[in-house]
DSSP file (Angstrom, degrees, kcal/mol; ACC not computed):
  #  RESIDUE AA STRUCTURE BP1 BP2  ACC     N-H-->O    O-->H-N    N-H-->O    O-->H-N    TCO  KAPPA ALPHA  PHI   PSI    X-CA   Y-CA   Z-CA
    1    1 A M     >        0   0    0      0, 0.0     4,-2.1     0, 0.0     5,-0.2   0.000 360.0 360.0 360.0 -36.9  120.0   50.4   69.9
    2    2 A Q  H  >  +     0   0    0      1,-0.2     4,-2.7     2,-0.2     5,-0.2   0.890 360.0  54.2 -63.1 -37.9  116.9   50.1   72.1
    3    3 A N  H  > S+     0   0    0      1,-0.2     4,-2.6     2,-0.2    -1,-0.2   0.909 107.5  50.2 -61.3 -41.0  119.0   50.2   75.2
    4    4 A E  H  > S+     0   0    0      2,-0.2     4,-2.4     1,-0.2    -1,-0.2   0.892 110.6  49.7 -64.6 -39.3  120.6   53.4   74.0
    5    5 A V  H  X S+     0   0    0     -4,-2.1     4,-2.7     2,-0.2    -2,-0.2   0.931 112.6  46.9 -64.7 -45.4  117.2   55.0   73.3
    6    6 A F  H  X S+     0   0    0     -4,-2.7     4,-2.5     2,-0.2    -2,-0.2   0.884 111.8  51.1 -64.6 -37.8  115.9   54.0   76.8
    7    7 A E  H  X S+     0   0    0     -4,-2.6     4,-2.5    -5,-0.2    -1,-0.2   0.913 111.0  48.3 -64.5 -41.5  119.1   55.3   78.3
    8    8 A T  H  X S+     0   0    0     -4,-2.4     4,-2.5     2,-0.2    -2,-0.2   0.927 112.6  47.9 -64.3 -44.6  118.7   58.6   76.5
    9    9 A L  H  X S+     0   0    0     -4,-2.7     4,-2.5     1,-0.2    -2,-0.2   0.889 111.1  51.8 -62.6 -38.9  115.0   58.9   77.6
   10   10 A N  H  X S+     0   0    0     -4,-2.5     4,-2.6     2,-0.2    -2,-0.2   0.918 110.0  48.8 -63.3 -43.4  116.0   58.1   81.1
   11   11 A K  H  X S+     0   0    0     -4,-2.5     4,-2.8     2,-0.2     5,-0.2   0.922 111.6  49.5 -61.5 -44.3  118.7   60.8   81.1
   12   12 A L  H  X S+     0   0    0     -4,-2.5     4,-2.4     1,-0.2    -2,-0.2   0.906 111.6  48.8 -62.2 -41.4  116.1   63.3   79.7
   13   13 A T  H  X S+     0   0    0     -4,-2.5     4,-2.5     2,-0.2    -2,-0.2   0.929 112.3  47.9 -63.9 -45.3  113.6   62.3   82.4
   14   14 A Q  H  X S+     0   0    0     -4,-2.6     4,-2.5     1,-0.2    -2,-0.2   0.916 112.9  48.2 -62.4 -43.4  116.2   62.7   85.1
   15   15 A Q  H  X S+     0   0    0     -4,-2.8     4,-2.6     2,-0.2    -1,-0.2   0.890 110.3  52.3 -65.2 -38.4  117.3   66.1   83.8
   16   16 A S  H  X S+     0   0    0     -4,-2.4     4,-2.6    -5,-0.2    -2,-0.2   0.929 110.5  47.6 -62.5 -44.7  113.7   67.2   83.5
   17   17 A L  H  X S+     0   0    0     -4,-2.5     4,-2.2     2,-0.2    -2,-0.2   0.914 112.5  49.0 -63.0 -42.3  113.1   66.3   87.1
   18   18 A E  H  X S+     0   0    0     -4,-2.5     4,-2.6     1,-0.2    -2,-0.2   0.905 111.8  49.4 -62.8 -41.2  116.2   68.0   88.3
   19   19 A N  H  X S+     0   0    0     -4,-2.6     4,-2.7     2,-0.2    -2,-0.2   0.894 109.8  50.5 -67.3 -39.2  115.3   71.1   86.3
   20   20 A W  H  X S+     0   0    0     -4,-2.6     4,-2.5     2,-0.2    -1,-0.2   0.895 111.2  50.1 -63.5 -38.4  111.8   71.1   87.8
   21   21 A K  H  X S+     0   0    0     -4,-2.2     4,-2.5     2,-0.2    -2,-0.2   0.936 111.6  47.2 -64.1 -45.8  113.3   70.8   91.2
   22   22 A K  H  X S+     0   0    0     -4,-2.6     4,-2.5     1,-0.2    -2,-0.2   0.898 112.5  50.3 -62.0 -40.6  115.7   73.7   90.5
   23   23 A L  H  X S+     0   0    0     -4,-2.7     4,-2.6     2,-0.2    -1,-0.2   0.912 110.7  49.3 -64.0 -42.5  112.8   75.8   89.2
   24   24 A G  H  X S+     0   0    0     -4,-2.5     4,-2.3     2,-0.2    -2,-0.2   0.905 111.7  48.5 -62.6 -42.4  110.8   75.0   92.3
   25   25 A E  H  X S+     0   0    0     -4,-2.5     4,-2.4     2,-0.2    -2,-0.2   0.908 112.0  49.3 -64.6 -41.8  113.7   76.0   94.6
   26   26 A A  H  X S+     0   0    0     -4,-2.5     4,-2.5     1,-0.2     5,-0.2   0.925 111.6  49.0 -63.4 -44.1  114.2   79.3   92.6
   27   27 A N  H  X S+     0   0    0     -4,-2.6     4,-2.8     1,-0.2    -1,-0.2   0.891 110.3  51.4 -62.8 -39.1  110.5   80.1   92.8
   28   28 A L  H  X S+     0   0    0     -4,-2.3     4,-2.5     2,-0.2    -2,-0.2   0.934 111.3  46.8 -63.5 -46.2  110.5   79.4   96.6
   29   29 A K  H  X S+     0   0    0     -4,-2.4     4,-2.4     2,-0.2    -2,-0.2   0.916 114.5  47.1 -62.0 -43.6  113.5   81.7   97.2
   30   30 A I  H  X S+     0   0    0     -4,-2.5     4,-2.7     1,-0.2     5,-0.2   0.921 112.0  50.3 -65.2 -43.7  112.0   84.4   95.0
   31   31 A G  H  X S+     0   0    0     -4,-2.8     4,-2.6    -5,-0.2    -2,-0.2   0.898 110.2  50.4 -60.7 -41.1  108.6   84.1   96.8
   32   32 A E  H  X S+     0   0    0     -4,-2.5     4,-2.6     2,-0.2    -1,-0.2   0.922 111.5  48.0 -63.1 -44.1  110.3   84.3  100.2
   33   33 A K  H  X S+     0   0    0     -4,-2.4     4,-2.2     2,-0.2    -2,-0.2   0.924 114.0  46.2 -63.8 -43.8  112.2   87.4   99.2
   34   34 A L  H  X S+     0   0    0     -4,-2.7     4,-2.1     2,-0.2    -2,-0.2   0.901 113.0  49.7 -66.3 -40.2  109.0   89.1   97.8
   35   35 A L  H  X S+     0   0    0     -4,-2.6     4,-2.3    -5,-0.2    -2,-0.2   0.921 110.6  49.9 -63.8 -43.4  107.0   88.1  100.8
   36   36 A Q  H  X S+     0   0    0     -4,-2.6     4,-2.7     1,-0.2    -2,-0.2   0.898 109.6  51.8 -62.2 -39.6  109.7   89.5  103.2
   37   37 A E  H  X S+     0   0    0     -4,-2.2     4,-2.5     1,-0.2    -1,-0.2   0.897 109.7  49.4 -64.0 -39.4  109.7   92.7  101.2
   38   38 A Q  H  X S+     0   0    0     -4,-2.1     4,-2.6     2,-0.2    -2,-0.2   0.884 110.9  49.8 -66.9 -37.8  105.9   93.0  101.5
   39   39 A I  H  X S+     0   0    0     -4,-2.3     4,-2.6     2,-0.2    -2,-0.2   0.931 112.0  48.0 -64.1 -45.2  106.2   92.4  105.3
   40   40 A D  H  X S+     0   0    0     -4,-2.7     4,-2.6     2,-0.2    -2,-0.2   0.905 112.3  49.7 -62.0 -41.8  108.9   95.0  105.6
   41   41 A L  H  X S+     0   0    0     -4,-2.5     4,-2.7     2,-0.2     5,-0.2   0.939 111.8  47.4 -62.7 -47.4  106.8   97.5  103.5
   42   42 A T  H  X S+     0   0    0     -4,-2.6     4,-2.4     1,-0.2    -2,-0.2   0.917 112.5  49.5 -61.2 -43.9  103.7   96.9  105.6
   43   43 A T  H  X S+     0   0    0     -4,-2.6     4,-2.4     1,-0.2    -1,-0.2   0.926 112.1  48.2 -60.6 -45.8  105.6   97.3  108.9
   44   44 A S  H  X S+     0   0    0     -4,-2.6     4,-2.7     1,-0.2    -2,-0.2   0.913 112.0  48.9 -62.4 -43.2  107.2  100.5  107.7
   45   45 A L  H  X S+     0   0    0     -4,-2.7     4,-2.6     1,-0.2     5,-0.2   0.889 110.8  50.2 -66.1 -38.0  103.9  101.9  106.5
   46   46 A V  H  X S+     0   0    0     -4,-2.4     4,-2.7    -5,-0.2     5,-0.2   0.920 112.1  48.1 -64.5 -43.0  102.2  101.1  109.8
   47   47 A E  H  X S+     0   0    0     -4,-2.4     4,-2.5     2,-0.2    -2,-0.2   0.935 113.8  46.2 -62.6 -46.5  105.1  102.7  111.8
   48   48 A V  H  X S+     0   0    0     -4,-2.7     4,-2.4     1,-0.2    -2,-0.2   0.924 115.2  46.7 -62.6 -44.7  104.9  105.9  109.6
   49   49 A T  H  X S+     0   0    0     -4,-2.6     4,-2.5     2,-0.2    -2,-0.2   0.900 112.4  49.5 -66.3 -41.2  101.1  106.1  109.9
   50   50 A S  H  X S+     0   0    0     -4,-2.7     4,-2.5     2,-0.2    -1,-0.2   0.925 111.6  48.8 -62.7 -44.5  101.1  105.5  113.6
   51   51 A R  H  X S+     0   0    0     -4,-2.5     4,-2.2    -5,-0.2    -2,-0.2   0.913 112.6  48.7 -61.6 -42.7  103.8  108.1  114.1
   52   52 A G  H  X S+     0   0    0     -4,-2.4     4,-2.4     1,-0.2    -2,-0.2   0.884 110.6  50.5 -64.7 -39.3  101.7  110.5  112.0
   53   53 A A  H  X S+     0   0    0     -4,-2.5     4,-2.2     2,-0.2    -2,-0.2   0.896 110.0  50.1 -66.8 -40.1   98.5  109.8  113.8
   54   54 A E  H  X S+     0   0    0     -4,-2.5     4,-1.3     2,-0.2    -2,-0.2   0.924 112.7  46.6 -62.8 -44.7  100.2  110.4  117.2
   55   55 A E  H  X S+     0   0    0     -4,-2.2     4,-0.7     1,-0.2     3,-0.2   0.906 113.0  49.4 -65.2 -40.7  101.6  113.7  116.0
   56   56 A A  H >< S+     0   0    0     -4,-2.4     3,-0.5     1,-0.2    -1,-0.2   0.860 107.0  55.6 -66.5 -35.4   98.2  114.7  114.5
   57   57 A A  H 3< S+     0   0    0     -4,-2.2    -1,-0.2     1,-0.2    -2,-0.2   0.818 109.2  47.2 -67.1 -29.7   96.5  113.8  117.8
   58   58 A Q  H 3< S+     0   0    0     -4,-1.3     2,-0.3    -3,-0.2    -1,-0.2   0.598  98.3  87.1 -86.5 -11.5   98.8  116.2  119.7
   59   59 A T    <<  +     0   0    0     -4,-0.7     3,-0.0    -3,-0.5    -4,-0.0  -0.698  46.6 179.6 -94.6 140.2   98.3  119.0  117.3
   60   60 A K        +     0   0    0     -2,-0.3     2,-0.5     5,-0.0    -1,-0.1   0.520  56.9  92.1-112.7 -10.8   95.5  121.5  117.6
   61   61 A D     >  -     0   0    0      1,-0.1     4,-1.9     2,-0.0     5,-0.1  -0.744  64.8-148.7 -91.5 129.6   96.3  123.7  114.6
   62   62 A V  H  > S+     0   0    0     -2,-0.5     4,-2.4     1,-0.2     5,-0.2   0.880  98.4  53.2 -63.9 -39.8   94.6  122.8  111.3
   63   63 A K  H  > S+     0   0    0      1,-0.2     4,-2.1     2,-0.2    -1,-0.2   0.894 108.7  49.5 -63.7 -39.3   97.5  124.1  109.2
   64   64 A E  H  > S+     0   0    0      2,-0.2     4,-2.6     1,-0.2    -1,-0.2   0.882 109.2  52.1 -68.0 -37.6   99.9  122.0  111.2
   65   65 A I  H  X S+     0   0    0     -4,-1.9     4,-2.4     2,-0.2    -2,-0.2   0.921 109.5  49.6 -63.2 -43.5   97.7  118.9  110.7
   66   66 A A  H  X S+     0   0    0     -4,-2.4     4,-2.0     1,-0.2    -2,-0.2   0.900 111.1  49.7 -62.0 -40.0   97.6  119.6  107.0
   67   67 A S  H  X S+     0   0    0     -4,-2.1     4,-2.3     2,-0.2    -2,-0.2   0.909 110.2  50.4 -64.0 -42.7  101.4  119.9  107.0
   68   68 A L  H  X S+     0   0    0     -4,-2.6     4,-2.6     1,-0.2    -2,-0.2   0.885 108.9  52.1 -62.7 -39.0  101.8  116.6  108.9
   69   69 A Q  H  X S+     0   0    0     -4,-2.4     4,-2.7     2,-0.2    -1,-0.2   0.900 109.0  50.0 -64.8 -39.7   99.5  114.9  106.4
   70   70 A A  H  X S+     0   0    0     -4,-2.0     4,-2.4     2,-0.2    -2,-0.2   0.921 112.0  47.5 -64.0 -43.2  101.7  116.1  103.6
   71   71 A E  H  X S+     0   0    0     -4,-2.3     4,-2.7     2,-0.2    -2,-0.2   0.903 111.7  51.4 -62.7 -40.9  104.8  114.9  105.3
   72   72 A L  H  X S+     0   0    0     -4,-2.6     4,-2.7     2,-0.2     5,-0.2   0.927 110.3  48.0 -62.0 -46.0  103.1  111.6  106.0
   73   73 A A  H  X S+     0   0    0     -4,-2.7     4,-2.4     1,-0.2    -1,-0.2   0.900 112.6  49.4 -61.9 -40.9  102.1  111.2  102.3
   74   74 A Q  H  X S+     0   0    0     -4,-2.4     4,-2.3     2,-0.2    -2,-0.2   0.922 112.5  46.4 -65.4 -44.0  105.6  112.0  101.2
   75   75 A E  H  X S+     0   0    0     -4,-2.7     4,-2.3     2,-0.2    -2,-0.2   0.900 113.2  49.3 -66.9 -40.2  107.2  109.6  103.6
   76   76 A C  H  X S+     0   0    0     -4,-2.7     4,-2.6     2,-0.2     5,-0.2   0.914 110.8  50.7 -63.7 -42.4  104.7  106.8  102.6
   77   77 A G  H  X S+     0   0    0     -4,-2.4     4,-2.4    -5,-0.2    -2,-0.2   0.908 110.2  49.3 -61.1 -42.5  105.4  107.5   99.0
   78   78 A K  H  X S+     0   0    0     -4,-2.3     4,-2.3     2,-0.2    -1,-0.2   0.913 111.6  49.1 -62.7 -43.3  109.2  107.3   99.6
   79   79 A T  H  X S+     0   0    0     -4,-2.3     4,-2.0     1,-0.2    -2,-0.2   0.911 112.3  47.8 -63.7 -42.9  108.8  104.0  101.4
   80   80 A I  H  X S+     0   0    0     -4,-2.6     4,-2.5     2,-0.2    -2,-0.2   0.897 110.9  51.5 -65.9 -40.6  106.6  102.5   98.7
   81   81 A L  H  X S+     0   0    0     -4,-2.4     4,-2.2     2,-0.2    -2,-0.2   0.913 109.4  49.5 -63.2 -43.3  109.0  103.6   96.0
   82   82 A E  H  X S+     0   0    0     -4,-2.3     4,-2.2     1,-0.2    -1,-0.2   0.903 111.9  49.1 -61.7 -40.7  112.0  102.0   97.8
   83   83 A S  H  X S+     0   0    0     -4,-2.0     4,-2.7     2,-0.2    -2,-0.2   0.900 108.8  52.5 -65.9 -40.6  109.9   98.8   98.1
   84   84 A A  H  X S+     0   0    0     -4,-2.5     4,-2.3     1,-0.2    -1,-0.2   0.897 109.6  49.3 -62.0 -39.7  109.0   98.9   94.4
   85   85 A R  H  X S+     0   0    0     -4,-2.2     4,-2.2     2,-0.2    -1,-0.2   0.910 111.0  49.5 -65.7 -41.7  112.7   99.2   93.5
   86   86 A T  H  X S+     0   0    0     -4,-2.2     4,-2.2     2,-0.2    -2,-0.2   0.922 111.5  48.8 -63.1 -43.2  113.6   96.3   95.8
   87   87 A C  H  X S+     0   0    0     -4,-2.7     4,-2.6     1,-0.2    -2,-0.2   0.890 109.3  53.0 -63.8 -38.9  110.9   94.2   94.2
   88   88 A A  H  X S+     0   0    0     -4,-2.3     4,-2.4     1,-0.2    -1,-0.2   0.895 108.7  50.1 -62.8 -39.3  112.1   95.1   90.8
   89   89 A D  H  X S+     0   0    0     -4,-2.2     4,-2.4     2,-0.2    -2,-0.2   0.905 110.4  49.9 -64.0 -41.3  115.6   94.0   91.8
   90   90 A I  H  X S+     0   0    0     -4,-2.2     4,-2.2     2,-0.2    -2,-0.2   0.920 112.2  47.3 -63.5 -43.6  114.2   90.7   93.0
   91   91 A V  H  X S+     0   0    0     -4,-2.6     4,-2.3     2,-0.2    -2,-0.2   0.885 111.2  51.2 -66.6 -38.6  112.3   90.1   89.8
   92   92 A A  H  X S+     0   0    0     -4,-2.4     4,-1.8     2,-0.2    -1,-0.2   0.906 109.9  49.9 -64.2 -40.6  115.4   91.0   87.7
   93   93 A E  H  X S+     0   0    0     -4,-2.4     4,-2.2     1,-0.2    -2,-0.2   0.897 109.0  52.6 -62.6 -40.6  117.4   88.5   89.7
   94   94 A A  H  X S+     0   0    0     -4,-2.2     4,-2.9     1,-0.2     5,-0.2   0.908 105.5  54.5 -61.9 -41.7  114.7   85.9   89.1
   95   95 A G  H  X S+     0   0    0     -4,-2.3     4,-2.5     1,-0.2    -1,-0.2   0.891 107.8  49.7 -59.4 -39.8  114.9   86.6   85.4
   96   96 A K  H  X S+     0   0    0     -4,-1.8     4,-2.5     2,-0.2    -1,-0.2   0.915 111.5  48.4 -65.2 -42.8  118.6   85.9   85.5
   97   97 A V  H  X S+     0   0    0     -4,-2.2     4,-2.4     2,-0.2    -2,-0.2   0.932 113.6  46.7 -63.3 -45.6  118.1   82.6   87.4
   98   98 A Y  H  X S+     0   0    0     -4,-2.9     4,-2.6     2,-0.2    -2,-0.2   0.901 112.5  50.3 -63.5 -41.2  115.4   81.5   84.9
   99   99 A N  H  X S+     0   0    0     -4,-2.5     4,-2.7    -5,-0.2    -2,-0.2   0.918 111.2  48.3 -63.4 -43.8  117.5   82.5   81.9
  100  100 A Q  H  X S+     0   0    0     -4,-2.5     4,-2.4     2,-0.2    -2,-0.2   0.916 112.8  48.3 -62.8 -43.4  120.5   80.5   83.3
  101  101 A L  H  X S+     0   0    0     -4,-2.4     4,-2.4     2,-0.2    -2,-0.2   0.909 112.2  49.5 -63.5 -42.1  118.3   77.5   84.0
  102  102 A F  H  X S+     0   0    0     -4,-2.6     4,-2.7     2,-0.2     5,-0.2   0.932 111.7  47.8 -62.1 -47.0  116.8   77.7   80.5
  103  103 A E  H  X S+     0   0    0     -4,-2.7     4,-2.3     1,-0.2    -2,-0.2   0.912 112.7  48.5 -62.8 -42.4  120.2   78.0   78.8
  104  104 A T  H  X S+     0   0    0     -4,-2.4     4,-2.4     2,-0.2    -1,-0.2   0.913 113.0  48.5 -62.2 -43.2  121.5   75.0   80.8
  105  105 A T  H  X S+     0   0    0     -4,-2.4     4,-2.7    -5,-0.2    -2,-0.2   0.919 111.9  48.0 -64.5 -44.6  118.5   72.9   80.0
  106  106 A M  H  X S+     0   0    0     -4,-2.7     4,-2.5     2,-0.2    -1,-0.2   0.892 111.9  49.9 -65.5 -39.0  118.6   73.7   76.3
  107  107 A K  H  X S+     0   0    0     -4,-2.3     4,-2.2    -5,-0.2    -1,-0.2   0.932 113.0  46.2 -64.9 -44.7  122.3   72.9   76.1
  108  108 A A  H  X S+     0   0    0     -4,-2.4     4,-2.5     2,-0.2    -2,-0.2   0.902 112.6  50.6 -64.8 -40.7  121.8   69.6   77.9
  109  109 A A  H  X S+     0   0    0     -4,-2.7     4,-2.7     1,-0.2     5,-0.2   0.916 109.8  50.6 -63.8 -41.8  118.9   68.8   75.7
  110  110 A G  H  X S+     0   0    0     -4,-2.5     4,-2.2     1,-0.2    -2,-0.2   0.909 111.2  48.3 -61.6 -42.0  120.9   69.5   72.6
  111  111 A N  H  X S+     0   0    0     -4,-2.2     4,-2.3     2,-0.2    -2,-0.2   0.905 112.4  49.0 -64.7 -41.4  123.7   67.3   73.8
  112  112 A N  H  X S+     0   0    0     -4,-2.5     4,-2.5     2,-0.2    -2,-0.2   0.903 112.0  47.4 -66.2 -41.2  121.3   64.5   74.6
  113  113 A F  H  X S+     0   0    0     -4,-2.7     4,-2.5     2,-0.2    -1,-0.2   0.880 111.4  51.2 -68.7 -35.7  119.6   64.7   71.2
  114  114 A A  H  X S+     0   0    0     -4,-2.2     4,-2.4    -5,-0.2    -2,-0.2   0.909 111.4  48.2 -64.7 -41.0  123.0   64.8   69.5
  115  115 A A  H  X S+     0   0    0     -4,-2.3     4,-2.5     2,-0.2    -2,-0.2   0.901 112.3  48.9 -65.4 -40.5  124.0   61.7   71.4
  116  116 A A  H  X S+     0   0    0     -4,-2.5     4,-2.5     2,-0.2    -2,-0.2   0.896 111.2  49.8 -66.2 -39.3  120.7   60.0   70.5
  117  117 A K  H  X S+     0   0    0     -4,-2.5     4,-2.4     2,-0.2    -2,-0.2   0.911 112.0  48.0 -64.9 -42.4  121.1   60.8   66.9
  118  118 A T  H  X S+     0   0    0     -4,-2.4     4,-2.1     2,-0.2    -2,-0.2   0.910 112.7  48.5 -63.9 -42.8  124.7   59.5   66.9
  119  119 A A  H  X S+     0   0    0     -4,-2.5     4,-2.0     1,-0.2    -2,-0.2   0.893 111.7  50.3 -65.4 -38.8  123.5   56.3   68.6
  120  120 A G  H  X S+     0   0    0     -4,-2.5     4,-1.9     1,-0.2    -2,-0.2   0.892 109.7  50.1 -65.6 -39.8  120.7   55.9   66.1
  121  121 A A  H  X S+     0   0    0     -4,-2.4     4,-1.8     2,-0.2    -2,-0.2   0.877 110.4  49.8 -66.2 -37.9  123.1   56.4   63.2
  122  122 A K  H  X S+     0   0    0     -4,-2.1     4,-1.9     1,-0.2    -2,-0.2   0.879 109.6  52.2 -66.4 -38.2  125.4   53.7   64.6
  123  123 A G  H  X S+     0   0    0     -4,-2.0     4,-1.4     1,-0.2    -2,-0.2   0.869 108.8  49.5 -66.8 -37.3  122.5   51.3   65.0
  124  124 A K  H  < S+     0   0    0     -4,-1.9    -1,-0.2     2,-0.2    -2,-0.2   0.884 110.7  50.0 -68.6 -38.4  121.4   51.8   61.4
  125  125 A K  H  < S+     0   0    0     -4,-1.8    -2,-0.2     1,-0.2    -1,-0.2   0.869 109.3  51.6 -67.3 -36.0  124.9   51.2   60.2
  126  126 A A  H  <        0   0    0     -4,-1.9    -1,-0.2     1,-0.3    -2,-0.2   0.816 360.0 360.0 -70.0 -30.4  125.2   48.0   62.2
  127  127 A A     <        0   0    0     -4,-1.4    -1,-0.3    -5,-0.1    -2,-0.2   0.477 360.0 360.0 -78.5 360.0  121.9   46.7   60.8
């Protein structure tokens, strides 16, 4: 019976390590996607702002500068909104991955505990 208990504990330990590895890999992928999105957002905002600054530098009319600033604000807002939606999609995808990992882990744990309980019951009957 002790061997069965140790085998069950060994299985649980191995599954825990595998799950931590899967969780780490998922976190790494999510982090990479979010970082890339932030890089893309920053690049887009720099491009929009640079373009706006160039246009403003060439303009001599105050009304036209105000119009350019409004366009710049609108374009920046649109870019930020698109990035926020992309980040929300990434986070939603992460939630699905975490949920799947959780469900798999709970199912495996339930199976292991059921096996341990069965092994324990057999050991008591044999004694």
